[in-house]
N, C-alpha and C positions, 0 to 999 in steps of 0.2 A: 141222575141220576143231582137236580143239581140238589147245591147245599146252601143255602138261610143261614148269616149267622144273624144273631140280635143282639148286639150292648141292649149292655145295664151299670146304670150306672154302682161298685163293688157293695158300696151299702144298703143300695136294695138288696143284694142279690143272697147277701148276710144275714137280712128282719128277715129276709121272709121264706129264714129254716131258726127251728128254738134252739138247736145244740147252735150253732151259728151267733143267732144273738145277743148270745150268754157273751162270748168267748168278744161284742162286739162290745157288746156294754164296760166288760171291767178291760179290754184295750180304752175302750176312751177317755173311765177314773183313772186308769194309767198312766195315758197322758197327761189331764190334768192335773196331777200329783206332782210328778213330774217336771210341768213347768209354775207349779211354785213353791217344787224344793229349787230347781234351777235360780229363781228369787232369791229364793232367803240361800242361801248357801253361798259359799267364796268362786269364783265364777274359779279359778284356779281349780277346782272339789266336784261343783259342778259337770265342767268336758267329759272327765273321769271317770263320772259313776252316772245308775241307774236306776231307780226308783220297782221294785221287782214287784213290793204287794203291799196293800194295807188291810193286817189283820186280826184284831182286836185291840185295839189303836193303839197297833206294832207298824212303825213303816220299818220295809225294810232296802235294803238297798242295798246293792255293789256298786262295788269300787273293782281296777286296772290292776290295785297294785296295794302294797298293802302300808307301804308311807302314807296312801291318801285313805283308805282304813283309818289308821287311827291315828287322824288331823278328823277326821267323820267323825270320828268317838271323843275328840279333846274340842270341838267345836259341837256337840250335839244341842248340849239345854242351850244355846246358840240358834243352834237350831232351828230348834222347839220351838223355842220364840218368840222368833218371826214364821215359823208356821200358823200360830196360835193367833197370829194378829190380819 
């Protein structure tokens, strides 16, 4: 029996299923937040940090090391001001 391959963009496939659609929407939000964070944070911190969530007005960010986390905590008020503008 011949095998037929049908290709579709991944976005189309994810939007076709409600559970996948929710995952796609969350990933798009996280990508947008990451882009804003990269613009607001110093480049050396943005390189080693990743936005992981936004819940109840709190932005969660993971870093690759403790010194970056400490510096982010220290600069948080400035970064928040940048994100608000």
